[in-house]
Every structure is written in C-alpha cells, then in structure tokens.
Residue, then its C-alpha position, 0 to 999 in steps of 0.5 A: m627321497r624313498t622310505r629308505l630315508l628313514l630306514l637308513a639314512f636315519w643312522v650318521v656314519s662317523t668319517v672318524g669311525l669309518a676310517q678305522e678300515k681302509m676304504t676306497k673312494a667308492d665305498k665312501f661314497f656307498y656308506s654316504y648314500a650317495y649311491a649314483n657317485a658310487i656307482e660310478a665310482y665301483q665301474k671306474q674301481m673295475r675297469d682300472g683293474k683294481l680287485m673288488t671283494n664280494s663285499q663291495f659287490l654286494n655295495l653295487a647290488d645295493s647301489y643298483f637296487h636303490t636307484g632303481d636299476y634292478k636287473n645290474a642289481s639282480k644279476l650281481y646279487l645271484q654273482v654273489n650268492s653264488k659263490d658267496t655267504i657272506m650276504s644277509i637275510h635283507q639282501f637276500n631279501k633285494m635280491l629277490q625284490s630285483m627279481a620280482k620287480n624285473s620281471e622274472k617272475n618265474r625265474l624267482n619261482a624257479f629259485l625259491d624252489t631250489k631253496k624251500e629247505r633253507l627258508p622259513s616256512e612263514l615266508l614261503e605260506n605268507m607268499n603263496f598265500n598274497s600271491e593268491l589274493l592279489s590274482a585274485e582281487s578284483e575291481l569291488d576291492k578297488d575302493f579307497q577313496i584317496f587324496n593328497l593332503g594340502i600340508n605336504s611340502p617339496q621335502a619329505d612328509f611322512s608318518p601320520s599321527f592322530y592328535k585330538d582333532r589335529l595330525l602330527f607328522s614327520s618332514s623334513r622341510l627346512q628351517k632355520s633352527k634344522k640343520i641340514y642332513e648330508p645324505s638327503g640335502d634337507s633338514f633334519l627331521d622336525i615333528y609338525v601339526g596340522r588343523v583336519e578339516s571337515n573333508g579330511d584334509v589338513r591345512n595350518a602346519n606348524t612345528f609341533t612345540t609340545i615336543p621339546d626343540s632338537k637340532y637333530h633328528k625327531a620324528t614319528p609322534y606317537y600320541s595317547e590319549s589314555l596317559d596323555r602323553f607323547f611318543y616319539i625318536l630322537s638322535n642320540t646326543e650328548d652335550d647338544r651334539l651327536a652321539f655316536d658308538e665305537n664304529g661311528k654310528n649315531s642310531l635313533a632313541l625312542g623318548m617319551v614326553y608330557p604334556n608340560g615337556f618333562f621328557r625321559f628316554l625309554l628306549k636308548d642304544l647307540s648302536t642300535s635304531f629305534y622307529y615308529p612307536f605305538f601305545q597300546d591301551s588295552t595291553n600297555r604294550i609299545y609296539f616299535a620297530a628296531n635294527f637289533e642283531d637277532s632281526l630276521g630281516g632288516t628292521d623288525i616290529y617289536y613290544v615291551n611291557t610298560n606301566n603306564g608307559q615305563i618300560m617292564s621288559e625286555p623287546f620281544n620280536l613278534g616273529p616269522r608271521v609277521n617279520t619278514a627278511g625285507n624291513e618291518i615297519a609302522p605297528y599301528i592296532f586298530e579293531g583287533s588287527l595290527y597294521f603295518s608295512s613291509d618291502v618284502f619281495y612279494g608285495l606290489g611295490g617297495m614298502d607295502i600295507y599289510k593287516t595281520n589279526i591279533q588273535p586270542d592267543g597272542t599270535f597272528t593271521i597270515p599278513v594281507n596285503l591291502g591291494s593296488s587300491i591303497n599299495s602302488p607301484s612305491d613306498d606306503f607306509g605310516f598306515i593309521i584309520e579310525e572309524n568315521v562318527f557317520g559311519g565308514y573308516s578314514g585316516y592317513f598313510s604315506s606314500n612316495r608314488k607318483g603325482g605327489k608334491g615332494g618326496d614322501d607325501i601324506y595321503g588321506f582316504k577314506i572306505n566304507r568297509v573294514p580294510g584288507l583284500k577277503t580271506l578265509i578264516l577256518r578254525g575249531s577243535v577235534s576231539e572224541i565222540g563222547q569224550r574230553q580228549e582231543i585228537e591230535k595230527a588230525s588231517v584237516k583237509i579244504l577242497d574246492g567244488n570239484g574236490n580238488l586239495i586247496k590246503e591241508v593242515y593239522t590239529d595241535e596238540e590241543g586238537k585245534f586247527q587254523a587254516e587261511l586262505p583267500w575268499r572262496d564262496a564254497m568249498h568242503l572240508e574233510v577231516s580225518k586220522d587213521r581209525y577214526s571216522k570222517f567228518k564231510a561238511k559241504y559250504d556255502e558262502k552264508g556257512l563259510a560267513d558263519i563259521q568265520e564267528n564260530p569255531l567248528g567243534i568237530e568230533l570224531m569216532n574212535l574205531e577202537s572204542v565201538v569195537t570188542e573181542k568175542e568169540d574170537k570175532t571183532v565185532l560192534k560193541l553193543k549192549s546185549f539184547l533179548f528178543a521175546k520168545g519166540a520172536s524177531n520183531l524188534s524192541p525198544d530197546i532193541k532198535a536203542e542198540l541198533d542206531k548205535a550200530a548204524v551210527v558206527a557203519l555210517k561213520f565207517p563207509k568201508m566197513r564191512l558187516r556179517i549179522e549172526s544170530h544164535t539161540d539156545s537149545r530149547g525147542s527143536t532144533y529145525a525151529n531154532k534156525k530158522l528163528s535165528t534167521q527172520r532175528a537176522e534179517a530183523v536187524q538187517s533190515y532195521l539197519l538198511e532203513k537206518g540208512v547203512p548201505g546193503a553193499n556194507i553188510l556181506s552175509v546174515e546168518g542164522f545158527g540157531e542152536e549151532k554154536i552153544l557157548n556151555n553146556c546147554t545143549d539138547g537134554v541138559y537142564c540149565l536155569d534161563f540164565l545161562h540158557n540165556q548166555n546162548l541167546r546173541t545177536l553179533i554184528v562182525i566187522e570182516n574187514y577190521s584189520e583194513l579200517e584206516 
C-alpha cells in the first residue's frame, strides 16, 4: 500500500456520480483504484479495436505508474504529451518521475531543456540544487539511526504525532467498529495512541478515544500543547453517512476537538480534501496540505491564520519554492525549519522528506532532500522531530520501504545533529560607500577556487541578495555593477561558517561620485590643496587627500591616471617648471607607496606657469588669493569613458 492511500484513496467516488458519464469497464476499474485490472481492461479495449481517447491513454499511463511499470508509463505520457495538452501539471510530474525511475536521466534532462521557458524557474533551480547536493552526499552525511516500531501492523500505519509522553498515529488495521474501505480492502482509517519507551520504541497501541468515534476515515492527528486541542482530518458525512458532492466525490474535512470531546469543523468542502494539519504556536497558523483548484501540482501546502485555532483568513499557498508539480504533504515546523514530503520527480523515490528554512521575511530557502540516510526508493513521509534531553535529536516518520511489517510502517530515528545535507546560504546587502543608498541589480558572482563561475544572482530593489548552493570548503565572491567599483573576497571553511550567521554588508564606490570636471578634463574629486611656498614635500592635509585618491585608484584597477601640477606666475619660468614637476613626482611617489600600481599612472608632468587660469600672468599685480587659483595639482582620468 503506497502513500497514494492517503493522497488518492482518501476520497471515494460514488458510482451514481460517475454514471453521469459513459464509462468503459476499464474506466470503472481505474476510478476504483484497481489499477492492475484497469491495465488489462484498457489493453483488451485496444485489442478489440475500440477507440481510446487521450484521457483514457492518460488513465492507462497512470495505471502503469501506480503499479510500478515506469517504462510503459513514461512511453504513454510522452505519447500523449506530444499530441495533446490535456496532461495536467501533476501528470507531467508523473511522466518525469517515470523517466527518472526508468533510468532515463539523459532523456529526462534533454526533455527538460526543451521545456525550460515554460517551467517555473524555482522548479529548475530546486532540481539542479538537489541533484548537485545528492551527488556530493558522503558517508559522513548518512548518520540517521533508523528502527522499525513495535506498534506496526500488516496494514498501513503512518502519520506519527507527539502527544505528551505518547505517540498518536493513523492506521487502517481491521476493527469491528469500522467499515471496510473497498479500494484498499482495509478498514477505514482510525487514530491510535501508543506508549513511547525509553529507547524510542512505541508499544501498546490502542484506539484513541479522546477523538470522537466515526465509522469512516479519521486520521493524521496533531496535538497542540499550547491550545490543548487536537487537529485531524475526517470523512465528510451527513446523518452518519458519507456526503458526496455533485460529482460523486467524498472529500476529507479538517476538524478540531477539545479534550472534553467537543468537536468543531475548521475546513470543510465536499469537493476539496485537506490533509496533515500542523499548528504553529508562534504564529497561530494552521499548516495543511490540500488539493485546491489553484494548486501548483497535486496537493500543495497551505496555511491559514487563526485566533487560538479559529480560522481568521483564507488559505495561503506556500508558493513555488515549496510546492511543485508533484504532491507536497505533511508539513512540520521545528526550530525555524519546515519539514515536508514531496514526490517531485528529482527525488530519490516516490515521496521524499525535504527541509526548507523559514526566513525572517516569511520566504523559504531551497528545499533540501534529507538524503539517502533516511529517504529510500519508496515513499517516506510524515516526518516529526524533537530535541533529546541528553543531546541530539530523535523523531519518527512513515515509509513503505522494503523490510517493513505491512504497507506503510512507522519508523523511529536518532541523529546527533540537525538533519539535512550541508548547504551554503550567502545573504547580504550592497550599498554605496559613504551613502545610505542601496544598489539595485548589482551582480553577485560565486566562483570556485579555480575561478569557475558557480552561480550568479542580482540584488533586489532594496540592494539585498541571497544565493544558495551545496556546501563547499572555499569560494570566491565578486560583486559588481557598471560604473561602480568591484568587491572581491575569498572565504575559507571558517569564513564560510561565519557568514552563515552574519549577513554580508558590501559597499561599492560609485564612479560618478568620485570624479568631477575641471579644465575640460575628468579628474578625481579632491579638495584643493596647496604645497608650502617653494616646496614639494607633502603636508598631512595633502596626504589625507591623496589617501582618498589611492582608495579610488585601487577600487577601480582599470583606471589610468595622469598627474599634472601647476604653479602661479611668481618666480622664474624655469624654477616654476622644475617645482611643479617635483610636486607631481611627489604625488606619484605617495600613490605608489599606498599600493597604486605603477602601470596605472601613465604620465607625470609639471607645467609650471604655462596654464594660468586668470589674468595673473607675469608682470600683472594680483592679490594672493588670485595667484593661489593657479596653484593646483590635478589627477586626471585618461580612460574615463572606457571604465565599466
């Protein structure tokens, strides 16, 4: 019994509702989840020469998929996809899953290359990220200690949930008080409770009588200690009978029950099923999975705002970073991370367990597959976790992996660290030096130790950026934008660990803010400075301005400079020429001392009194302040228009 028991077989199709459409025998088998019988009947329908619609071909493809015949499934999905657009995004995911399970990775990647423009960017980024992460998984990452529980039965046991010193869970084990659920042949689902032993095993399973009895499905419980209430899902009923919508569908509602047994519906829609409630104390939100019409694939994860459990908002979809073309179920939040399960095509099996970090602005990091230490080629879902008193972490999850006692079994786990393959998240902001001005659309490049580009992102309108990638022990960071300086830094393992905790604050210099126009030339913007009369030595004030010039030259390594110095007309022409040359050379020497490469200074020239700016030429009487207007040293940018 696969996870589809919960995802698909939780809703019952009434034969009355289906009778509204003319269906073949094969269709009836398909909609009753008798997939092996449906395959045989569809094949007979084709052998008899009866017309098969594209919808029926998709039904046949789905039947192959659910019986594990991925070769025939992918063949049919591709056939329908090539000639029609009736394939849902969820079936598109099944097609990709089939190709992946059928070891057609190259064909899958080639197919995705042709669809890149039509697929969500988040889906492709998530896929590439997890593919790289899983390919680099090491034995050190495989440190989950996993064990089967004593409460498991030959039927389906799943959806563990902490309840004080006990464990709640769902099961389809046979009961006299429960009817048989025809699609599975097992009992309708019920909620059980078991005692947690010191070693983590769970024993003595009994029906949980605090939640009101029902002849039909009730499952996936969650207990909120802060509210002292239980959330769970149950079949929609009316007068103690299953209630169907106009299409003959019986869906699952979400209810809440108090310890005294008082029950209240929270989410109920005869055409929509709700699964796996989780109540977050800090935000008063209920997270759950549902198959709304606006879902991004099969079932998506949503949340609603509540007031002590009473719903106060419409459902909010967690968006394409979490929800994919597949099914997402079983949300569980622990220490700022959302754990959930997805059967998206790039996983290790059917359902895999993923983890994403919830950021301060409410967005999510790229969901990371927890790896092959806990995820198997089968379905793994319903993950819950808590911190141990003596250190480390422990919890439970469900799986139908080989070696279990029945269909879905509940497994315990222990691990010494926070679960998840190690990743690297770089975040920060880029602003202008000396200003409170954020820089939008700045390029942030991440390179490996050999200078090969790993990833490039751009800052948003607030100058912020974030980049995620699998962990590496060293990397280079380059931040740039046209007409700004560049930021370059190298980080080792310790440096990378530090910046995980502290966002980067990067400042770039705006080229326009450090230049000005003088005498029809583009020069560095410096305060005017005067040398002592007849001297070429640099005063502290002059050095302070030249320090600024050195910073600019180093921030823009492609900048090419020309240093020119001028005197007034007082003194001889020869003496002024010599003095101005000495002053220009003194400026050059200081800039070289400050690290400006010699190749960046193209020329140094003293003009003496050749270029007087006013009428104070030889023989003309002028006040000192007018003569001083001619005393100047300029650092000219020779290639300003070429600078990026």
